[in-house]
C-alpha positions as CSV (number, residue, x, y, z in Angstrom):
1,M,-110.0,61.8,-2.9
2,T,-112.0,64.7,-4.4
3,D,-110.9,68.3,-4.3
4,R,-113.8,68.9,-1.9
5,D,-112.3,66.2,0.4
6,L,-108.9,67.9,0.1
7,I,-110.3,71.3,1.0
8,T,-112.2,69.8,4.0
9,E,-109.0,67.9,5.1
10,G,-106.9,71.1,4.8
11,R,-109.4,73.1,6.8
12,R,-109.5,70.4,9.5
13,L,-105.7,70.4,9.7
14,L,-105.6,74.2,10.0
15,A,-108.2,74.2,12.7
16,E,-106.3,71.6,14.8
17,A,-102.9,73.2,14.3
18,T,-101.4,76.0,16.4
19,N,-102.4,79.4,15.1
20,G,-100.0,81.4,13.1
21,P,-98.3,83.3,11.8
22,W,-95.4,80.9,11.8
23,Q,-91.9,81.9,11.0
24,V,-88.4,80.6,10.7
25,T,-86.3,81.3,13.8
26,D,-82.6,80.9,13.1
27,L,-80.7,80.5,16.4
28,R,-77.7,78.8,14.9
29,N,-74.7,80.4,16.4
30,A,-76.9,82.0,19.1
31,E,-74.9,84.2,21.4
32,D,-76.5,83.0,24.6
33,G,-75.4,79.4,23.9
34,N,-78.6,78.0,25.3
35,R,-79.9,76.8,22.0
36,D,-78.1,76.5,18.7
37,C,-80.8,75.5,16.2
38,L,-83.0,76.4,13.3
39,W,-86.7,76.0,13.7
40,V,-90.1,76.9,12.4
41,D,-92.3,78.4,15.2
42,S,-95.5,80.1,16.0
43,W,-94.2,82.7,18.4
44,G,-91.0,84.0,17.0
45,G,-88.4,83.3,19.6
46,P,-87.6,81.9,23.0
47,E,-90.4,80.3,24.9
48,V,-92.6,82.7,26.9
49,E,-94.4,81.1,29.8
50,G,-98.2,81.0,29.3
51,V,-98.0,81.8,25.6
52,P,-99.3,78.9,23.5
53,H,-96.9,78.0,20.8
54,S,-95.5,75.2,18.6
55,Y,-92.3,74.6,16.8
56,A,-90.6,72.1,14.5
57,T,-86.9,71.8,14.9
58,V,-85.1,72.0,11.5
59,A,-81.5,71.7,12.7
60,E,-80.0,71.4,16.2
61,M,-76.5,71.5,17.6
62,T,-75.5,68.7,19.9
63,E,-72.2,68.5,21.8
64,D,-71.1,65.1,20.4
65,E,-72.2,65.4,16.8
66,G,-72.3,69.1,15.9
67,L,-75.1,70.6,13.9
68,Q,-77.7,67.9,13.0
69,V,-79.6,69.0,10.0
70,I,-83.1,67.5,10.1
71,W,-84.3,69.6,7.2
72,G,-82.8,72.6,5.4
73,L,-83.6,76.3,5.6
74,A,-85.7,76.0,2.4
75,D,-87.8,73.3,4.1
76,A,-88.3,75.5,7.2
77,E,-89.3,78.4,5.0
78,L,-91.7,76.2,3.1
79,I,-93.4,74.9,6.3
80,A,-93.9,78.4,7.6
81,W,-95.2,79.7,4.2
82,M,-97.6,76.8,3.9
83,R,-99.0,77.3,7.5
84,N,-99.4,81.0,6.9
85,N,-101.0,80.8,3.4
86,L,-102.9,77.5,3.3
87,G,-106.1,79.1,4.5
88,T,-106.1,81.7,1.7
89,I,-105.2,79.0,-0.8
90,L,-108.1,76.9,0.4
91,D,-110.5,79.9,0.2
92,E,-109.4,80.6,-3.4
93,W,-109.7,76.9,-4.4
94,E,-113.1,76.6,-2.9
95,A,-114.3,79.8,-4.6
96,A,-113.0,78.6,-7.9
97,R,-114.7,75.2,-7.4
98,N,-118.0,76.9,-6.5
99,T,-117.7,79.1,-9.6
100,Y,-117.0,76.1,-11.8
101,E,-120.0,74.2,-10.3
102,Q,-122.2,77.2,-10.9
103,L,-121.0,77.4,-14.5
104,Q,-121.8,73.7,-15.0
105,R,-125.3,74.2,-13.7
106,D,-125.8,77.3,-15.8
107,T,-124.5,75.5,-18.9
108,Q,-126.8,72.6,-18.3
109,E,-129.8,74.8,-17.7
110,G,-128.9,76.7,-21.0
111,W,-128.7,73.4,-23.0
112,T,-132.0,72.3,-21.5
113,A,-133.6,75.5,-22.5
114,I,-132.2,75.3,-26.0
115,A,-133.4,71.7,-26.4
116,T,-136.9,72.6,-25.1
117,K,-137.0,75.5,-27.6
118,Q,-135.8,73.2,-30.4
119,Q,-138.5,70.7,-29.7
120,R,-141.2,73.4,-29.5
121,D,-139.9,74.9,-32.8
122,A,-139.8,71.5,-34.5
123,Q,-143.4,70.9,-33.5
124,L,-144.4,74.3,-34.8
125,I,-142.7,73.5,-38.1
126,A,-144.5,70.2,-38.3
127,D,-147.8,71.8,-37.6
128,L,-147.2,74.5,-40.3
129,Q,-146.2,71.8,-42.8
130,T,-149.4,69.9,-42.0
131,Q,-151.5,73.1,-42.5
132,L,-149.8,73.9,-45.8
133,R,-150.5,70.4,-47.1
134,G,-154.1,70.9,-46.2
135,V,-154.3,74.2,-48.0
136,S,-153.0,72.9,-51.3
């Protein structure tokens, strides 16, 4: 997969995902007792009717088995950070890629111009040598 493919895939995933910003919501040891969990979410707290949101549970308390860690806090923070920053990273990556490609084109054009000038100069030198031979 090329870097252009990766950028396109990243942009597709961002477009299809729930808008951010995402954050880590830590409801472990919540006082209301309704939900004892750690999650990454797009709305920052308890569900609000009519507000589009998404979340990924990182750890959840169950009555029989206690706190079930699905991922750790570091994973939750990474998921939120990636969702919130991926667009900027893709923009920077794409700008760097565009700059690199322009530099390649400019370099190629420069080498082509140098080669053309060298050929022209070589022909001028050959013509001058021929003229000098004719003079002597």
